[in-house]
N, C-alpha and C positions, 0 to 999 in steps of 0.2 A: 645620387646613389646608384643609378643604373637600374636595369630591370633584373630583379631576382625574385623567383617564385618562392613563396613560403614553404611549399612542399619540398623544394630542393635543399633547404637549409635546416629543416626540422631534424633533430637528432645530432646536430653539430654541437661540439663543446663550445662554451662561451668563456672568454678570458678578457680581462681588462687590458688596456694598453700598457699597464705596469706589470703584466704577467701573472696577475692573481686569477686563479680559476674561479669562475662564477657558478657554473652548472651546465645543464644541457638545454638547448633550445627545444621547446615543445610546440610552440605556436607563435604566430604573429597576429596582431590585430590591425585593422585599417579603418579609415574613415570611408564609409560606403558612398558618401556624396562626392568625395574628391579622389578616392583611391590611394590617398597618402597613408603610408605606414604610420601607426601610432605607437604600438608597444611590441617589444619582444617578450614573450612569456617563457620564463626560464624555470626549470626544475633545479633548485639549489642543492639538491642531493644532501640535505642535512646541514649545509653551510648557513651561517647567519650573514645576511647582507644588509647592514644598516643603511638607511637612507632611501631604500626602495620599498614600494608598496608590495604587500603579499595578498594574493586573492584567496578566496574561500577554499581552493584546492591546495593551498600551501605553495603555490608557484609565485615567483617574483616577477613583477612587471617593470621592465626597463624601457624608458622612452626610446623610440626608434632614432631620435636625433643623436643618440650616443653611438650609433653604428659607425665603425671606421673602416673595416675591411673584412674580407672573407677568404680564407685559404683552408688550412687544416682546422682553424678555429674561427669562430665569429668574434671579432674584436670590438669592444665597446669602450667608450671613454666616459666614465660616470661623472666626470666634471664638466661635460659639454653643456653649454647653455644655448638658448634659442638664438 
C-alpha cells in the first residue's frame, strides 16, 4: 500500500471503485503491534452502507484491505477479500 499518514488523508471523500460515494474519511485504525492499517473510519453523511459495521458515533468502519488508491478520492473495493 505504500506509506500514507492517516492525517494526510483525513477529510478525503471516499468512493467505491464503481463510483458510489461512500462518505468522508474521518480516521484510520491500526494494529499497535504490527503497525498495519485495520479500518478506515468513514462519516457516511446520512448514507446507508449495507454490509459495513457502524460504530457508536454513527461512523462506518471499512476494512483497510479494501483500499485501492488515493487521488481526489480514497477509492475502496467493498468486494475485496483477504
